[in-house]
C-alpha positions as CSV (number, residue, x, y, z in Angstrom):
1,M,153.7,-81.6,-300.6
2,L,150.9,-79.5,-301.8
3,L,148.6,-82.5,-301.6
4,D,149.5,-83.0,-297.9
5,I,148.7,-79.3,-297.1
6,L,145.4,-79.4,-299.0
7,S,144.4,-82.7,-297.2
8,Q,145.2,-81.2,-293.8
9,D,143.2,-78.2,-294.6
10,I,140.2,-80.2,-295.7
11,S,140.6,-82.4,-292.6
12,S,140.6,-79.3,-290.4
13,E,137.4,-77.9,-292.2
14,V,135.7,-81.3,-291.5
15,K,136.6,-81.2,-287.9
16,I,135.5,-77.5,-287.6
17,S,132.3,-78.5,-289.4
18,K,131.5,-81.3,-287.0
19,L,132.3,-79.1,-284.1
20,D,129.9,-76.5,-285.4
21,Q,127.2,-79.2,-285.8
22,L,127.8,-80.4,-282.3
23,L,127.6,-76.9,-280.9
24,E,124.5,-76.2,-282.9
25,Q,122.9,-79.6,-281.5
26,L,124.0,-78.6,-278.0
27,L,122.5,-75.1,-278.5
28,D,119.2,-76.6,-279.8
29,H,119.0,-78.9,-276.8
30,A,119.8,-76.2,-274.4
31,V,117.0,-74.0,-276.0
32,A,114.6,-76.8,-276.0
33,L,115.3,-77.6,-272.3
34,G,115.2,-73.9,-271.4
35,L,111.8,-73.7,-273.1
36,K,110.6,-76.9,-271.2
37,L,111.8,-75.5,-267.8
38,L,110.3,-72.1,-268.5
39,A,106.9,-73.8,-269.5
40,A,107.2,-76.1,-266.5
41,F,107.7,-73.2,-264.2
42,V,104.9,-71.3,-265.7
43,V,102.6,-74.2,-265.4
44,F,103.6,-74.8,-261.9
45,I,102.9,-71.1,-260.8
46,I,99.6,-71.2,-262.6
47,G,98.7,-74.5,-261.1
48,R,99.3,-73.5,-257.6
49,W,97.1,-70.5,-258.2
50,V,94.4,-72.9,-259.8
51,I,94.8,-75.2,-256.7
52,G,94.3,-72.2,-254.3
53,W,91.3,-71.0,-256.2
54,L,89.7,-74.5,-256.4
55,R,90.2,-75.0,-252.7
56,K,88.4,-71.8,-252.0
57,F,85.7,-72.6,-254.4
58,I,85.2,-76.0,-252.7
59,N,85.1,-74.4,-249.2
60,R,82.5,-71.9,-250.4
61,F,80.4,-74.7,-251.9
62,L,80.6,-76.8,-248.8
63,T,79.8,-73.7,-246.7
64,R,76.7,-72.9,-248.8
65,R,75.7,-76.6,-248.2
66,K,76.2,-76.1,-244.5
67,V,78.6,-79.0,-244.3
68,E,80.1,-79.6,-240.8
69,E,83.7,-78.1,-240.2
70,T,84.9,-81.5,-239.7
71,V,84.0,-82.8,-243.0
72,K,85.2,-79.5,-244.6
73,S,88.6,-79.7,-243.1
74,F,89.0,-83.4,-244.2
75,L,87.9,-82.8,-247.7
76,D,90.2,-79.7,-248.0
77,S,93.2,-81.8,-247.0
78,L,92.2,-84.5,-249.4
79,A,91.6,-82.1,-252.2
80,S,94.9,-80.3,-251.7
81,I,96.9,-83.4,-251.8
82,T,95.1,-84.8,-254.9
83,L,95.4,-81.6,-256.8
84,K,99.2,-81.2,-256.0
85,I,99.8,-84.8,-257.2
86,I,98.0,-84.1,-260.5
87,L,100.1,-80.8,-260.9
88,F,103.3,-82.7,-260.2
89,L,102.5,-85.3,-263.0
90,I,101.7,-82.4,-265.4
91,V,105.0,-80.8,-264.6
92,V,106.9,-83.8,-265.0
93,N,105.3,-84.6,-268.3
94,I,106.2,-81.2,-269.6
95,L,109.8,-81.8,-268.9
96,G,109.7,-84.8,-271.0
97,I,109.7,-87.5,-268.4
98,Q,107.2,-90.1,-269.7
99,T,104.6,-90.7,-267.0
100,T,104.3,-94.2,-268.1
101,S,107.9,-94.8,-267.2
102,F,107.5,-92.8,-263.9
103,A,104.5,-94.9,-263.0
104,A,106.4,-98.0,-263.7
105,V,109.2,-97.0,-261.4
106,L,106.6,-96.1,-258.7
107,A,105.0,-99.5,-259.2
108,A,108.3,-101.2,-258.8
109,A,109.0,-99.3,-255.6
110,G,105.3,-99.7,-254.4
111,L,106.0,-102.5,-252.0
112,A,108.8,-100.5,-250.2
113,I,106.8,-97.3,-250.2
114,G,103.8,-99.1,-248.9
115,M,105.9,-100.6,-246.1
116,A,107.4,-97.2,-245.3
117,M,103.9,-95.6,-245.4
118,K,102.0,-98.2,-243.6
119,D,101.5,-95.9,-240.6
120,N,100.2,-93.0,-242.8
121,L,97.9,-95.5,-244.6
122,S,96.6,-96.5,-241.2
123,N,96.3,-92.7,-240.3
124,F,94.4,-92.1,-243.6
125,A,92.0,-95.0,-242.8
126,G,91.5,-93.7,-239.3
127,G,90.7,-90.2,-240.8
128,V,87.9,-91.8,-242.9
129,M,86.6,-93.6,-239.8
130,L,86.6,-90.3,-237.7
131,L,84.7,-88.6,-240.6
132,V,82.1,-91.5,-240.8
133,N,81.6,-92.2,-237.2
134,K,81.9,-88.4,-236.0
135,P,83.0,-88.9,-232.3
136,F,83.8,-85.2,-232.3
137,K,83.7,-82.2,-234.5
138,V,85.8,-79.1,-235.0
139,G,85.5,-76.9,-231.9
140,D,84.8,-79.8,-229.5
141,K,87.1,-80.4,-226.4
142,I,88.2,-83.9,-226.2
143,I,90.5,-86.1,-224.1
144,A,92.4,-88.7,-226.1
145,Q,95.7,-90.4,-226.5
146,S,97.1,-89.0,-223.1
147,T,96.1,-85.3,-224.1
148,D,93.3,-83.0,-224.1
149,G,92.4,-79.9,-226.2
150,T,90.1,-78.2,-228.5
151,V,89.9,-79.8,-232.0
152,Q,91.1,-77.2,-234.6
153,S,90.9,-79.4,-237.8
154,I,90.7,-83.0,-238.9
155,G,93.2,-83.7,-241.8
156,I,93.6,-86.9,-243.6
157,L,96.6,-88.0,-241.6
158,Y,96.4,-85.9,-238.3
159,T,93.9,-84.2,-236.0
160,V,95.2,-80.9,-234.6
161,L,94.4,-80.0,-231.1
162,L,94.9,-76.7,-229.2
163,T,95.6,-77.0,-225.5
164,A,94.5,-74.6,-222.8
165,D,98.0,-73.4,-222.5
166,N,98.1,-72.6,-226.2
167,R,100.1,-75.7,-227.5
168,T,99.4,-77.2,-230.9
169,I,99.4,-81.1,-230.7
170,Y,99.1,-83.1,-233.9
171,V,97.5,-86.4,-233.0
172,P,97.7,-89.3,-235.6
173,N,94.3,-90.4,-236.8
174,G,95.1,-94.1,-236.7
175,P,95.6,-94.5,-232.9
176,L,93.1,-91.8,-232.2
177,S,90.3,-93.6,-234.3
178,T,91.0,-96.9,-232.3
179,G,91.5,-95.4,-228.9
180,T,89.2,-94.1,-226.3
181,I,87.9,-90.5,-226.9
182,T,86.3,-88.5,-224.2
183,N,84.3,-85.7,-225.9
184,V,83.7,-83.1,-223.1
185,S,81.7,-80.8,-225.3
186,A,79.3,-83.5,-226.7
187,Q,76.7,-82.8,-223.9
188,K,75.2,-79.2,-223.2
189,E,75.4,-79.8,-219.4
190,R,78.2,-81.3,-217.0
191,R,78.0,-82.1,-213.2
192,V,80.5,-80.7,-211.0
193,D,81.4,-83.1,-208.2
194,I,83.3,-81.9,-205.1
195,T,84.2,-84.0,-202.3
196,F,86.0,-82.9,-199.0
197,N,86.4,-84.4,-195.6
198,I,86.2,-82.8,-192.1
199,N,86.8,-83.7,-188.6
200,Y,84.1,-85.5,-186.4
201,G,82.0,-83.4,-184.1
202,V,80.6,-80.9,-186.8
203,D,77.0,-80.2,-187.0
204,I,76.2,-81.8,-190.4
205,E,73.0,-80.1,-190.9
206,D,74.7,-76.7,-190.4
207,I,77.3,-77.6,-192.9
208,K,74.6,-78.7,-195.5
209,N,72.7,-75.5,-195.0
210,T,75.9,-73.4,-195.3
211,L,76.8,-75.3,-198.5
212,Q,73.2,-74.9,-200.0
213,S,73.4,-71.2,-199.3
214,I,76.7,-70.9,-201.3
215,I,75.2,-73.0,-204.1
216,K,72.1,-70.8,-204.4
217,K,74.2,-67.6,-204.7
218,D,76.0,-68.9,-207.8
219,S,73.9,-67.9,-210.8
220,L,75.8,-70.3,-213.2
221,I,74.5,-73.3,-211.2
222,K,71.3,-74.8,-212.4
223,E,68.3,-75.5,-210.3
224,T,67.3,-78.6,-212.3
225,P,68.5,-81.2,-211.8
226,Q,68.4,-80.4,-208.1
227,P,71.8,-79.8,-206.4
228,F,72.9,-82.6,-204.0
229,V,74.7,-81.9,-200.7
230,G,75.3,-84.9,-198.4
231,L,77.4,-86.9,-196.2
232,T,78.8,-89.7,-198.4
233,L,81.3,-91.5,-196.3
234,V,82.3,-92.0,-192.8
235,N,86.1,-92.6,-192.4
236,N,88.2,-93.4,-189.4
237,G,88.3,-90.0,-187.8
238,S,86.6,-88.0,-190.5
239,I,83.7,-87.7,-192.7
240,D,83.3,-87.0,-196.5
241,V,80.8,-84.4,-197.6
242,T,79.9,-84.3,-201.3
243,I,78.4,-81.6,-203.6
244,R,77.0,-82.4,-206.9
245,V,75.7,-79.6,-209.2
246,W,74.8,-79.1,-212.8
247,V,76.2,-76.4,-215.1
248,N,76.5,-75.6,-218.7
249,S,79.4,-77.3,-220.2
250,G,81.3,-74.1,-220.8
251,D,80.9,-72.9,-217.2
252,Y,82.3,-76.1,-215.7
253,A,85.8,-74.9,-214.9
254,T,84.5,-71.6,-213.6
255,V,82.0,-73.1,-211.3
256,N,84.4,-75.6,-210.1
257,V,87.1,-73.1,-209.0
258,A,84.5,-70.7,-207.5
259,L,82.8,-73.3,-205.5
260,N,86.1,-74.7,-204.0
261,E,87.4,-71.1,-203.0
262,K,84.0,-70.2,-201.5
263,I,83.8,-73.6,-199.5
264,Y,87.2,-73.2,-198.2
265,T,86.6,-69.5,-197.2
266,V,83.3,-70.2,-195.5
267,L,84.4,-73.3,-193.6
268,S,87.7,-71.9,-192.4
269,G,85.6,-68.8,-191.1
270,K,83.6,-71.3,-189.1
271,G,86.7,-72.9,-187.8
272,I,85.9,-76.2,-189.6
273,Y,89.1,-77.8,-191.0
274,A,90.0,-81.1,-192.7
275,P,91.8,-83.5,-190.7
276,S,95.5,-83.7,-190.6
277,S,97.8,-86.7,-190.5
278,L,101.0,-87.3,-188.5
279,N,103.5,-89.9,-189.8
280,V,105.9,-91.2,-187.0
281,K,109.0,-93.2,-187.9
282,L,110.7,-95.2,-185.1
283,L,114.5,-95.6,-185.5
284,K,116.6,-98.1,-183.8
285,D,119.4,-97.1,-181.7
């Protein structure tokens, strides 16, 4: 009887001892994991600060070298993504995840990732082509991919445009680099073309002199190349009169609106109007 009691006590002590060991091991693992998490968090915070500092340093370096804003914005995006990937791998390694195993997993999933990201890879290649060919730069106004706006930045995947009504549009670099791009700001000067039609019977020389007078009063219109005013087409019942004047690219919209308003006001004052059309539809009884 006594032996049974002693054996039960010994068995209980053994179980308690094993439980203590298990708890100690769990505590050790918890402490080790906590230290890893703390170290990873500290490295992450410091890494983010270092990335921000490096990006500012690179920006200042490129500014001193007078590198174009187009190249600066692209390199900034590329540096940001590269540094963040490096920081991610460092944090993963601190947490005890073997980067070699992690790389093997990525390699195994490479085909699927490549298929899923084929558009992004195309956009990246397009960004490189835009950087090399330089069809536009930051600050230029362009028309492309059924939209128009001022270029704000050229990233590694998207080009950011700001429209005249203050909308921000992200255009993928892939289609942008292979499509038609109209760079409105590429040339210092632009030509304003205005064509309007008027009824037969008007004194064309009087009309031309009146229009020349309007043009001369606008200080934004250049004298060279010489402005053109002339009859460009004789229609059935009306004639087309065309004005072509040269202005600085930044004054294009202002001159275009001003000329149209002045022409309408002057011609209306002279009693000269564009022909009107009347549509007649016959209905059967």
